[in-house]
C-alpha positions as CSV (number, residue, x, y, z in Angstrom):
1,M,142.3,-3.3,64.4
2,V,139.9,-3.3,61.4
3,T,139.9,-0.1,59.3
4,S,136.6,1.7,58.4
5,A,136.3,3.0,55.2
6,K,136.4,6.5,56.3
7,G,140.0,5.2,57.9
8,F,138.8,5.1,61.3
9,S,139.8,2.5,63.3
10,A,137.1,0.3,65.0
11,V,135.8,1.6,68.3
12,R,135.6,-0.7,71.1
13,F,133.0,0.3,74.1
14,G,132.6,-0.2,78.1
15,I,131.2,0.7,80.6
16,L,131.4,3.1,83.4
17,T,129.9,0.9,85.9
18,P,127.1,1.9,87.9
19,V,126.4,2.2,91.6
20,L,130.4,1.7,92.3
21,S,130.2,6.0,92.9
22,L,128.3,8.9,93.3
23,V,129.8,11.7,91.4
24,P,127.5,14.5,91.7
25,G,124.7,14.8,88.3
26,A,126.6,11.7,87.1
27,H,124.8,8.7,88.5
28,A,121.1,8.1,88.7
29,P,118.6,7.9,91.8
30,W,118.6,4.1,92.4
31,E,121.9,3.7,92.7
32,V,122.3,5.5,95.9
33,Q,120.7,1.8,96.9
34,G,122.3,-0.1,94.1
35,T,123.9,-3.1,95.4
36,I,126.8,-5.9,94.6
37,L,124.1,-7.8,93.2
38,D,123.0,-5.2,90.2
39,V,126.6,-4.6,89.5
40,R,127.1,-8.6,89.1
41,R,123.8,-8.7,87.0
42,I,125.3,-5.2,84.9
43,A,128.8,-7.2,84.5
44,E,127.1,-10.1,83.8
45,A,125.5,-8.4,80.9
46,A,128.1,-6.8,79.3
47,D,130.4,-9.6,79.6
48,R,127.6,-11.8,77.2
49,L,126.9,-8.7,75.0
50,G,130.3,-8.7,73.8
51,Y,131.6,-5.1,75.5
52,E,135.4,-4.0,76.1
53,Y,135.7,-3.5,79.8
54,L,133.9,-2.5,82.9
55,T,135.1,0.0,85.2
56,C,135.7,1.2,88.9
57,S,137.4,4.5,90.2
58,E,139.1,4.5,93.6
59,H,139.5,7.1,96.7
60,I,140.2,5.8,99.6
61,A,138.7,8.4,102.2
62,I,136.9,11.4,101.1
63,P,137.3,14.4,103.5
64,L,134.0,16.0,104.1
65,D,134.9,19.7,102.9
66,G,136.2,18.2,100.0
67,M,133.2,16.0,98.6
68,D,131.8,18.2,96.3
69,L,133.8,17.2,93.4
70,P,134.3,13.2,93.6
71,G,131.0,12.8,95.3
72,P,131.1,10.6,98.2
73,R,130.9,6.8,97.5
74,Y,134.1,4.6,95.7
75,W,134.1,1.1,95.9
76,D,137.4,-0.5,96.4
77,P,138.5,-1.6,93.2
78,L,140.6,-4.8,94.0
79,S,137.7,-6.8,96.1
80,T,134.9,-5.4,93.9
81,F,137.0,-7.0,90.7
82,G,137.8,-9.9,92.8
83,Y,134.2,-10.7,93.2
84,L,133.0,-9.6,89.5
85,A,135.7,-11.8,88.2
86,G,134.0,-15.1,89.4
87,H,131.0,-13.6,87.8
88,T,132.1,-13.3,84.2
89,A,134.7,-14.7,81.2
90,R,135.7,-12.3,78.8
91,I,135.1,-8.1,79.5
92,H,138.0,-6.7,81.0
93,L,138.5,-5.2,84.1
94,A,139.7,-1.5,84.4
95,T,140.6,0.4,87.0
96,S,139.7,4.2,86.0
97,V,141.7,5.1,87.7
98,L,143.9,3.8,91.0
99,V,145.9,7.1,92.6
100,L,149.8,5.7,92.3
101,G,150.7,8.3,95.0
102,Y,148.7,6.1,97.8
103,H,150.8,3.1,96.6
104,H,154.1,1.4,96.8
105,P,154.6,-0.3,92.8
106,L,155.0,-3.2,94.3
107,E,151.8,-3.2,96.3
108,I,149.9,-2.9,93.6
109,A,151.8,-5.8,91.4
110,K,151.0,-7.9,94.1
111,R,147.6,-7.5,94.8
112,F,146.6,-6.7,91.4
113,G,148.6,-8.9,89.8
114,T,146.5,-11.9,91.8
115,L,143.4,-9.9,90.4
116,D,145.0,-10.5,87.2
117,R,145.5,-14.3,87.6
118,I,142.2,-14.6,89.4
119,S,140.7,-13.4,86.3
120,G,142.7,-15.1,83.8
121,G,144.8,-11.7,82.7
122,R,141.7,-9.5,82.1
123,L,143.0,-6.8,83.9
124,I,143.9,-3.2,82.8
125,L,145.5,-0.8,85.2
126,G,144.0,2.8,84.5
127,L,146.4,5.0,86.6
128,G,146.5,8.8,88.0
129,A,148.6,11.8,89.7
130,G,145.4,12.2,91.7
131,Y,144.1,15.5,92.3
132,L,142.1,15.7,95.8
133,Q,145.2,17.3,97.8
134,K,143.0,16.8,101.3
135,E,142.8,13.3,100.4
136,F,146.8,12.9,100.2
137,E,147.0,14.2,103.4
138,L,144.2,12.4,105.4
139,L,146.9,9.6,104.1
140,G,149.8,11.0,104.9
141,V,151.2,10.9,101.4
142,P,152.9,14.3,99.7
143,F,150.9,15.5,97.4
144,D,153.6,18.1,95.7
145,G,155.9,17.1,93.5
146,R,153.8,13.7,92.9
147,G,154.3,14.4,89.1
148,P,157.9,12.8,89.1
149,R,156.9,10.1,91.7
150,V,154.3,8.9,89.9
151,D,156.6,8.8,86.2
152,D,158.9,7.0,88.6
153,A,156.1,4.5,90.0
154,I,154.5,4.0,86.3
155,R,158.4,3.0,85.6
156,A,158.6,0.5,88.5
157,L,155.2,-0.9,88.1
158,R,156.2,-1.9,84.6
159,A,159.2,-3.6,85.4
160,S,157.6,-5.7,88.1
161,F,154.2,-6.4,87.0
162,G,154.0,-10.0,86.1
163,R,157.2,-10.7,87.0
164,R,157.9,-13.2,89.8
165,T,161.2,-12.1,91.0
166,P,161.3,-7.8,90.3
167,S,163.7,-5.8,90.1
168,Y,164.1,-1.7,89.5
169,D,166.4,0.9,90.4
170,G,165.2,4.2,89.6
171,L,164.7,8.3,91.4
172,F,162.0,7.2,94.3
173,F,161.5,3.4,94.3
174,H,164.3,0.8,94.3
175,F,163.9,-2.8,95.0
176,D,165.6,-6.5,94.4
177,G,166.2,-9.8,95.8
178,M,162.6,-11.0,96.8
179,V,160.3,-12.8,95.1
180,V,156.5,-11.5,94.7
181,D,153.9,-14.8,94.2
182,P,151.5,-15.0,93.1
183,W,152.2,-12.3,89.8
184,G,150.1,-11.0,87.3
185,V,149.4,-13.3,84.2
186,Q,150.3,-10.6,81.9
187,E,153.9,-9.2,81.9
188,H,152.9,-6.0,79.7
189,V,149.6,-5.5,81.7
190,P,147.9,-2.4,79.7
191,L,148.8,1.2,81.3
192,W,145.8,4.0,81.3
193,I,146.9,7.2,81.9
194,G,144.0,9.4,83.6
195,G,144.1,12.9,83.8
196,R,142.4,16.3,82.9
197,T,145.9,18.1,81.3
198,R,148.3,18.4,78.6
199,R,150.5,16.5,81.3
200,S,148.7,13.6,82.0
201,L,148.4,12.7,77.8
202,R,152.6,13.7,77.3
203,R,153.0,11.0,80.1
204,A,150.5,8.5,78.5
205,V,152.1,8.8,75.0
206,E,155.9,8.4,77.2
207,L,155.0,5.7,79.6
208,G,151.7,4.5,79.1
209,D,149.6,2.3,76.6
210,G,146.7,4.5,77.0
211,W,145.3,7.9,78.2
212,C,141.9,8.2,79.4
213,P,140.9,12.4,80.0
214,F,138.3,13.5,82.1
215,A,136.0,16.5,82.1
216,V,138.2,17.4,78.5
217,S,135.8,18.6,75.6
218,A,136.2,16.6,72.5
219,R,137.4,19.3,71.2
220,R,140.2,19.8,73.5
221,V,141.4,16.1,73.2
222,A,141.4,16.3,69.3
223,S,143.6,19.3,69.4
224,W,145.9,18.3,72.2
225,L,146.4,14.8,70.1
226,E,147.7,16.9,66.9
227,A,150.0,18.6,69.0
228,A,151.3,15.4,70.5
229,A,151.4,13.4,67.3
230,A,153.7,15.9,66.4
231,T,156.1,14.8,68.8
232,E,159.4,12.6,69.2
233,A,158.1,10.7,71.9
234,W,155.1,9.7,69.8
235,Q,157.0,9.0,67.0
236,A,159.1,6.9,69.5
237,R,155.9,4.6,70.7
238,T,156.3,0.9,69.1
239,S,152.5,0.3,69.4
240,P,149.3,3.0,69.0
241,L,148.3,4.9,71.9
242,E,144.7,3.9,72.9
243,V,142.3,6.9,73.6
244,I,139.9,6.1,75.8
245,L,137.0,8.8,76.1
246,V,133.6,9.8,77.5
247,S,130.7,12.0,76.4
248,R,129.7,15.3,78.4
249,E,126.1,14.1,78.4
250,P,124.8,10.2,79.1
251,I,123.6,8.6,76.0
252,D,120.0,7.3,75.2
253,P,120.5,3.7,72.9
254,S,116.9,3.2,73.0
255,G,115.4,6.5,73.1
256,S,117.4,8.6,71.2
257,P,119.4,6.3,68.4
258,E,120.5,9.4,66.7
259,G,121.6,11.2,69.3
260,T,123.7,8.1,70.8
261,A,125.2,7.5,67.0
262,A,126.2,11.3,66.9
263,T,128.1,11.3,70.3
264,V,129.7,8.0,68.9
265,A,130.7,10.1,65.8
266,E,132.0,13.2,67.8
267,L,134.6,11.2,69.7
268,R,135.4,9.4,66.9
269,A,136.4,12.5,65.2
270,A,138.2,13.5,68.0
271,G,140.8,10.5,67.7
272,G,138.7,8.1,70.6
273,T,139.3,4.8,69.8
274,M,137.3,3.4,73.1
275,M,134.8,4.6,74.5
276,S,133.4,4.4,78.1
277,L,130.0,4.1,77.9
278,W,127.0,6.3,80.4
279,F,123.9,5.7,79.8
280,V,120.5,7.4,80.7
281,H,119.2,4.9,83.0
282,H,116.3,4.8,85.4
283,S,116.8,1.4,87.5
284,V,118.9,-1.7,86.7
285,D,116.6,-3.5,84.2
286,H,116.4,-0.6,82.5
287,Y,120.4,-0.1,82.5
288,I,120.6,-3.8,81.2
289,E,117.9,-2.7,78.4
290,Q,120.3,-0.3,77.3
291,L,123.2,-2.1,77.1
292,E,121.3,-4.7,74.8
293,A,119.8,-1.0,72.8
294,M,123.9,-0.2,72.1
295,S,124.7,-3.5,71.2
296,E,121.9,-3.7,68.6
297,L,123.0,-0.5,67.4
298,L,127.1,-0.8,67.0
299,P,126.7,-2.7,63.4
300,S,125.2,0.7,62.1
301,L,128.0,3.0,63.7
């Protein structure tokens, strides 16, 4: 990373991909009827303009009586990214996030390892413990006690991704003596840990490459990071922790460049090293205009 005169690291930017999910209060009306061709246009523009990554989240089956927080729509990350990988060249594909409780680590290593190979090593695995208990119940997977299982799943995934003959012997997962082919290009695929609690940050510091909180204020992020930096686990890290933040409100680089700059400054000051951009937009064409306006604004930030 390049360090600025003020001591900040240069921040990289990705996008919260529209259309792929419909979070209440966080999507534009046109997205309801949005298509994969719209997403492809946006992905191609972001790739051309030099954005770092685009995202796709995961929910499998949303209970009707538990839909208020997540919303009803979540495109499957694997199939969606498989398509977008064939229409982009350099942008990274970030799951934001996979719910670890829904999958065996070898399943992720095989399926997303294949995607990593298809995309030429452009995968970022965002991982989370999950919070929607009724979805866990629908899928027949345990909700209680998921924390230790998630930690073990991350360790198992780290030991298996990018390896043809993986092996692991942990608290919950054990495997050896088999072949996973194809396997991921990246032996150390970036693992970003999602969540909205201090525990998610501790998990990221201990086991991950990045932390991508949601619904956590910039002030709280800064406080939690300051406390985490004083821990032995932080001092034991061999590489810096990426901190991937998103603004609480959508930004408008074409209509309000000053407001956009202020938002970026706030997230940088909180400790952000990457930012997932959420734009004001009224159509797919307007979204691409915002991507272009933001890329023109970046040199001045």
